[in-house]
C-alpha positions, 0 to 999 in steps of 0.5 A: 603306648610306645612308638616304633622307635622306642621313645615315648616323649620328646627329648627322651634319650638313653645316655650310653657313655659320658667321658671327660678327657683331662688336659693331663691325659686322664679319662674319667667316666662320668656316667654314674656321677651326672645328674643332668645333661642339657645340650643347646643348639643356636640356629645362628651359630655353628656351635653347640653349648651345654650344661652338665650337672654332676655330683663330684664325689671324687673331688675332680676339680682338684684331683683331675684337675679341671682347668678349662682345657678338657674334652667331653664325649658322650654317646646317646641313643635316641630311639634305635639310633646311637649318636656320638659327640665329642665336645671341646 
């Protein structure tokens, strides 16, 4: 049975947008490459951390390149609310 917010399971979300901003200025859409996205919040810190598992069909590590100075932005929808986050 679907709830009034549209979610049926704890932690359920829809990923609307997932972008990687490289240090060279390129913006790469990762929505079709990702396998899982896990975000963790530490109760004793003011930071978020996470894991992104993706299939790199375009050799982004070499072509982007991935050097550790990238930004990751994503937009998720939980129920009827959309949340936008940009991670550094």
